[in-house]
N, C-alpha and C positions, 0 to 999 in steps of 0.2 A: 504493500500500500504506500502511496506517495506520502512523504512526511507531512506535508501541509494538510492532508486529509486525515491523518492518523489522530484519533482522539485518545486522551489519557484520563483515567480515573485514578485519583489518589486516595488512599486510605491511610490515615494516621491512627495507629492503635489497632492491632490485628486480633482483637478479642472477638467474642461471640456476637456482640451487637454490631460491631464494625463489619464483620464478615457477612452477616445477614443483610446489611444494607448494600454492600459493594457487589454482592452476587446479583442483586436485583437491578442494578443500574449500569453494569459493565459489559454486557454482551456486545462483542465486536470492538471493544475498547481495550487498550493496553492498561493493565492495573499496576500502579506503583504502590507497593506495600512498605510502609514505614513504621518501625516499632523500635522502642528502646532496647528490646531484646532481639538481636539478629537471629537467634535460634527460633524464636516465635514467628518472626517474619518468614523465614525459610520454610518452616513447617506449614504455615498457612498457604504459602505459595504452592507447595506440593498438592495440598488439598484442592486449591482452586484450579491448578493446571490439570489435575485429574478430572475436573468437572468441565474442562474445555476453555478455560480462560488463559490468557497470556499475561505473565507477571514478571516484574522486576522487583528486587528488594533493596532496601537501604536502611541502615541503622540511623535512628533519629531520636534524640532526646527532646521532647516537646518543650522543655524549659530552657533550651539553648537556642538563642537567635542564630548562632553560627550554624547549628545543625539544620535549622529551618531554612536558612538561605541555601544551604547545600541541597536540601530536598527540593526546593523550588527550581534550582538550576538543573538538577537531575531529571525532574519530572518534565520540564519544558524541553529537555534534550531528547525526550522520547516522542514528542508530538505536541499537539494542542491540548492543554489541560481544560477539560470541560466539566469534570466532576471532582469535588473535594469533600471527603467525609472525615471529620475529626471525631474519633471515638476513643481518644487517649485521655489519660488522667490518672490521678491517684485519689484515694478516699481517706476520710478522717481516721480510719483504723489502720491505714497503711503507712502514713508518713507524718512527719512533724509539720507545724504551721508553715515554716519557711519553704518547705518542699511543695506543699499544697498550693501556696500562693505563686511560687515560681513556675510550676507546671500548669496548673488548672487556670489560674488567672492571667498571669503574664504570657505564658507560652501560647495559649489559645488565642490571645489577642494579637500576638505577633504573627501567628500562622495565618489567620484570616486577613490580616492587613497585607501580608506579603503575597498571598495567592490572589488577593483582590487586584494586584497590579498586573497579573499575567493571565487571569481567567479568560477563556475564550468566549466569544459571543454565543449566547444561548446556553451558557454554562450554569451550573448550580452547585450549591454547597449546603451541607447539613452539619451542624455542630451538635454533638450529643452533650447536653447539659445534664440537669438532674432536678427532680422534684424538690430537692433540698433547697434550691434557690427560691422556691415559692413559700418556704417556711420562714424566711426572713421577713420581718415586718416591713412596711413601707419605709423607704429611706427618704431623708430630706432631698429636695430637688437638686441642691448643689452637689450632693454625693452621687446621685444618679448621673448628673451631667459629667462629673469627674470620671466616674467609671466608664462612661460611654465614650468620652472625647479626649481624655488625657492621652498624649502620645504614649504608645505602648512601653517605650523604654523608661518612662517616668511613673508608670502605674504603681510600682512597689514602693515609691517614695511618698505616696499620698498619706497624710498624717493619720487618717482613720483606718488605713490599711496597715500601716506600721504598728498601730496600737493593738492589733489582734493578737491574742495569746492563747486562743482555744482552737483546737483542730476543727471542730464542727463549725464554729463561726467562720473560720478561714475557708472552709469548703462552701458554706452558704454564700458568703460574699463572692467567692470565685464563680459560682454558678449564676448568681445574679449578674455579675459582670459579663459573663458569657452572653447572656440574653441581651444586655444593653449594648455590648460591642456589635452583636449581630445587627441590631437596629441601626446603629451608627454606620456600619460598613455597608448595609443594604443600599444606602444612598450612593455610595461609591461604586459598588458592584453593578448597580443599575446603569451607570454611565457606560459600562462595557457590555450591556445587554445580558447581564447575569443576575441570578437570584441567590439569596443566602437566608437560611432560616435555622432556628434551633429547635431541638426536641428535648423535652425534659422527662425522662423515664422515671417510673417509680421502682418498685421491687420487680426486677426482671431476673429470671432464672438463668444464671451464668455459673461457671465454676466457682467464682468468688462468692456469689449469693448462696450457692449450695453449701459452701464451707460455713457461712454464717448460719444457715438453717440447720446445720448439724453440729454447731459449735456451742460455746457457753452462752451465747445470746439468743439461742434457738427460741426460747419461750417468748421473748420480746418480739421477735420477728413474726412468729405464728400469731400472737395476739394482734399485731398490727394488721396482718393479712385478714384476720377474722373481722376486724373492725372497719374495713373499708368496703364500699358498695360492691365491688366485683367479687369479694370473698376468695380471691386467689391471686397468685403472682402472675406476672406477664411472661411472655417469651420473646427472645430476640427477633423471631420472625414477625411478631406483631409490630415491633419498632421498625423493622425493615419494610413492612408494608406501608407504613405512614411515610417513611423517608422516600420510598419509591414514588409515591404520589407527588410529594413536594418537588422532587427532582425531575419529574416527567413533564411532558408537554401540557398535562392537565393542571399543573401547579404553577404556571407561568405568571399568574396574577397574584401570587403569594410571595412576599419577600419582607424580611425584617421582622418576622413573626416567630413566636415561641409556642410550642404545642406540648401540653401536658399529656402524657400517656402513662397513667399511674393507677388505673382501676378505680379512680375516685378517691384515692388516698389523701390528696391534698384537701379536697372538699371536706372529708371527714376530719382531718386534722384541725381545720378552722371551725367547722360547724357541726360535726357529727361525733361518732363514738370514739374518735381518736384525739379528742381535745385534751385528754390527760397528758399527751406527749408535750404539750406546750410548757409544762412545768420543768421538763428535762431539757428543753431546747432553748 
């Protein structure tokens, strides 16, 4: 295929949700798999290639601007980037405050800013955020504006960000920032004829979630699932179906938006059976 016609789909974070999305939007496209674990990227590449996809892999630390710039250069060397999926990140139980902010808040902001400079016309991106960002109360407008519009390189220097000393709070602010940055970047992506949206999943069954459901916090998770309207956890395929719609021709009028896909968990947290969680959050 002629280079100018070759389309590239980029996946950052080769976990279960990222794979579910990229499989749905990459037929006929070259997939660039980026992950902080080269072994994970290579393993995913084998799975996808056995399903008929063409892949390249690159090691990428989402919290490193240098790695992100190398990823952008590598992806654009393969063809025209038309799809970008960011499903990478760390959770409150996995990392300290500084790492959560570096990867989830700063890194995601840099990633969508840099790919927004090269995305092809008709392109689309989905950023996987979290329901956790919706559990943060409304912020003052000046904080919203700062999270949305501060140059990415200066985000970690914002006084209210530097003052965070709790991992859950760091995660919630990071995910709220993801949604606000997507809104901000949508205006820029639109000038290139591209869309960008975020998805905020709730409890989705992945290897990590399965560990939690069989670990010391099992009872808390099961109680949360029982207290939400869906009465069950979600699957990566359900997130993939939503992302496929947003990134398809049917989703071209949608940009700068965030979509909760949490079985009603957030609704129950604020107004239903899960209000007890507010005391711990």
